C-alpha positions as CSV (number, residue, x, y, z in Angstrom):
1,X,17.0,7.4,-22.0
2,X,14.5,4.5,-21.4
3,X,11.4,5.8,-19.6
4,X,9.9,2.4,-19.0
5,X,10.8,2.5,-15.3
6,X,8.4,5.5,-14.9
7,X,5.4,3.7,-16.4
8,X,6.2,0.5,-14.6
9,X,6.5,2.3,-11.3
10,X,3.2,4.3,-11.9
11,X,1.3,1.2,-13.0
12,X,2.6,-0.8,-10.0
13,X,1.9,2.0,-7.5
14,X,-1.7,2.5,-8.8
15,X,-2.5,-1.2,-8.8
16,X,-0.9,-1.8,-5.4
17,X,-2.7,1.2,-3.9
18,X,-6.1,-0.1,-5.2
19,X,-5.5,-3.5,-3.7
20,X,-4.2,-2.0,-0.4
21,X,-7.2,0.4,-0.1
22,X,-9.7,-2.4,-0.3
23,X,-7.8,-5.0,1.7
24,X,-6.5,-2.5,4.3
25,X,-9.8,-0.8,4.8
26,X,-11.6,-4.1,5.3
27,X,-9.0,-5.5,7.8
28,X,-8.8,-2.2,9.6
29,X,-12.6,-2.2,10.0
30,X,-12.6,-5.8,11.4
31,X,-9.7,-5.1,13.8
32,X,-11.2,-1.8,15.1
33,X,-14.1,-3.9,16.5
34,X,-12.3,-7.1,17.2
35,X,-12.6,-8.1,20.9
36,X,-11.2,-11.6,20.7
37,X,-7.9,-13.0,22.0
38,X,-4.5,-12.2,20.5
39,X,-5.5,-8.8,19.2
40,X,-2.1,-7.3,20.0
41,X,-0.2,-10.2,18.3
42,X,-2.5,-9.9,15.2
43,X,-2.0,-6.2,15.1
44,X,1.8,-6.6,15.4
45,X,1.9,-9.1,12.5
46,X,-0.2,-6.8,10.3
47,X,2.3,-3.9,11.0
48,X,5.4,-6.1,10.6
49,X,6.3,-5.0,7.1
50,X,6.5,-1.5,8.4
51,X,9.4,-2.2,10.7
52,X,11.2,-5.1,8.9
53,X,14.0,-4.3,6.5
54,X,12.6,-4.4,2.9
55,X,15.1,-7.2,2.0
56,X,13.6,-9.3,4.8
57,X,10.1,-8.7,3.5
58,X,11.4,-9.7,0.1
59,X,12.9,-12.9,1.4
60,X,9.6,-13.9,3.1
61,X,7.8,-13.2,-0.2
62,X,10.2,-15.5,-1.9
63,X,9.4,-18.2,0.6
64,X,5.7,-17.8,-0.1
65,X,5.7,-17.1,-3.9
66,X,8.9,-18.8,-5.0
67,X,8.8,-21.9,-7.2
68,X,9.3,-24.0,-4.1
69,X,7.3,-21.7,-1.9
70,X,4.0,-22.2,0.0
71,X,1.8,-20.7,-2.7
72,X,4.4,-20.5,-5.4
73,X,4.6,-24.2,-6.0
74,X,0.9,-24.5,-6.4
75,X,0.8,-21.5,-8.7
76,X,3.7,-22.8,-10.7
77,X,1.8,-26.1,-11.4
78,X,-1.1,-24.0,-12.7
79,X,1.3,-22.2,-15.0
80,X,1.4,-18.9,-13.0
81,X,4.7,-17.4,-12.1
82,X,5.1,-14.5,-9.6
83,X,8.8,-14.2,-9.2
84,X,10.6,-12.0,-11.8
85,X,7.3,-10.8,-13.2
86,X,5.4,-7.5,-12.9
87,X,3.0,-9.1,-10.4
88,X,6.0,-9.6,-8.2
89,X,6.3,-5.8,-8.2
90,X,2.7,-5.4,-7.3
91,X,2.9,-7.9,-4.4
92,X,6.1,-6.4,-3.0
93,X,4.7,-2.8,-3.2
94,X,1.3,-3.9,-1.7
95,X,3.0,-5.7,1.2
96,X,5.1,-2.7,2.3
97,X,2.3,-0.2,1.7
98,X,-0.3,-2.2,3.5
99,X,0.6,-1.2,7.1
100,X,0.4,2.5,6.3
101,X,-3.1,2.1,4.9
102,X,-4.1,-0.2,7.8
103,X,-2.9,1.9,10.6
104,X,-4.2,5.2,9.3
105,X,-7.6,3.8,8.4
106,X,-8.0,1.9,11.7
107,X,-7.2,5.1,13.7
108,X,-9.8,7.0,11.7
109,X,-12.5,4.3,12.3
110,X,-11.7,4.1,16.0
111,X,-12.1,7.9,16.3
112,X,-15.7,7.7,15.0
113,X,-18.2,8.4,17.8
114,X,-19.7,5.1,18.8
115,X,-23.0,6.7,19.7
116,X,-23.8,7.0,15.9
117,X,-23.2,3.3,15.5
118,X,-25.3,2.4,18.5
119,X,-28.1,4.6,17.3
120,X,-28.0,3.0,13.8
121,X,-28.1,-0.5,15.3
122,X,-31.1,0.5,17.5
123,X,-32.9,1.6,14.3
124,X,-32.2,-1.7,12.8
125,X,-29.4,-0.8,10.4
126,X,-27.3,-3.7,9.1
127,X,-23.6,-4.0,9.5
128,X,-23.1,-3.3,5.8
129,X,-25.3,-0.2,5.9
130,X,-23.5,1.1,9.0
131,X,-20.1,0.6,7.3
132,X,-21.0,2.5,4.1
133,X,-23.4,5.1,5.5
134,X,-21.7,6.0,8.8
135,X,-18.1,4.8,9.1
136,X,-16.8,5.5,5.7
137,X,-18.1,9.1,5.4
138,X,-16.9,10.0,8.9
139,X,-13.5,8.2,8.5
140,X,-13.0,9.4,4.9
141,X,-10.2,11.9,5.6
142,X,-8.2,9.1,7.3
143,X,-8.8,6.8,4.4
144,X,-7.7,9.4,1.9
145,X,-4.5,10.1,3.9
146,X,-3.8,6.4,4.1
147,X,-4.3,6.0,0.4
148,X,-1.8,8.7,-0.4
149,X,0.7,7.4,2.0
150,X,0.3,3.9,0.5
151,X,0.8,5.2,-3.0
152,X,3.9,7.1,-2.1
153,X,5.3,4.0,-0.3
154,X,4.5,1.7,-3.2
155,X,6.1,4.2,-5.6
156,X,9.3,4.2,-3.6
157,X,9.6,0.5,-2.8
158,X,13.1,-0.9,-3.6
159,X,14.4,-3.8,-1.5
160,X,11.5,-6.2,-1.5
161,X,10.8,-5.5,-5.2
162,X,14.4,-6.3,-6.2
163,X,14.3,-9.5,-4.2
164,X,11.1,-10.9,-5.7
165,X,10.8,-9.2,-9.1
166,X,14.4,-8.5,-10.0
167,X,15.5,-5.8,-12.4
168,X,14.3,-6.8,-15.8
169,X,14.5,-3.8,-18.2
170,X,11.1,-3.0,-19.6
171,X,9.3,-5.5,-17.3
172,X,10.1,-5.1,-13.6
173,X,12.7,-2.3,-13.3
174,X,11.1,0.5,-11.4
175,X,12.4,4.0,-10.8
176,X,14.0,3.3,-7.4
177,X,15.8,0.3,-9.0
178,X,16.8,2.4,-12.0
179,X,18.3,5.0,-9.6
180,X,20.3,2.3,-7.9
181,X,21.8,0.8,-11.1
182,X,22.4,4.3,-12.7
183,X,24.3,5.4,-9.6
184,X,26.2,2.1,-9.5
185,X,27.3,2.6,-13.1
186,X,28.3,6.2,-12.5
187,X,25.5,7.7,-14.5
188,X,24.6,10.4,-11.9
189,X,22.7,12.5,-14.5
190,X,20.2,9.7,-15.1
191,X,19.9,8.9,-11.4
192,X,19.2,12.6,-10.7
193,X,16.4,12.6,-13.3
194,X,14.7,9.6,-11.6
195,X,15.1,11.2,-8.2
196,X,13.6,14.4,-9.4
197,X,10.6,12.6,-10.9
198,X,9.9,10.6,-7.8
199,X,10.2,13.7,-5.6
200,X,7.8,15.7,-7.8
201,X,5.3,12.8,-7.8
202,X,5.4,12.4,-4.0
203,X,5.2,16.1,-3.3
204,X,2.3,16.5,-5.8
205,X,0.4,13.7,-4.1
206,X,0.9,15.0,-0.6
207,X,0.0,18.5,-1.7
208,X,-3.2,17.3,-3.3
209,X,-4.1,15.4,-0.2
210,X,-3.5,18.5,2.0
211,X,-5.5,20.7,-0.3
212,X,-8.4,18.2,-0.4
213,X,-8.5,17.7,3.4
214,X,-8.5,21.5,3.9
215,X,-11.3,21.9,1.3
216,X,-13.4,19.1,2.8
217,X,-13.0,20.5,6.4
218,X,-14.0,23.9,5.2
219,X,-17.0,22.5,3.3
220,X,-18.1,20.6,6.5
221,X,-17.8,23.8,8.6
222,X,-20.0,25.7,6.2
């Protein structure tokens, strides 16, 4: 049995989570304090991958990163190809995982007591210092929860990944795609093995998150 889908999925999920944490946290911070026009429309667009079918997300990614796409044509001229490569996996996983990180982090930031921020501004603290010294520590449980949810979503991504990265054995075939093709070929035993591995990884990540949150809250109370 080829275990490359496991390592490809793990590498993809970790990379996508790191990208999503940085990008999602920054955008969530900006949107939490944004007072300009069109906030509802912008928020809706940022959450769109959460409600669209994964194949639709994959189609939009093809329009952007395909050889004749908006960015894909420029990248292709530079000798960079996204479609049917591992980076296609990462982009697809990051896109579908982003709304979970964004929504969770933004909610956590918006729940921070604004009086702390106002006091820091009165004392002359910069925006950067307020973000790292006040917002991040107080909103940290939400950021941790968003990171775990993003990882689990990236690990389980199927439709968008298949559209933009395909199913190249040893290169882009992830565990969800391996489950699909194993089931299609009648190899239920192999499909069950991949299902078991994904379930154990997801349960393990969620359990660690719950344990960490319980421990951190207990530490704060003490």
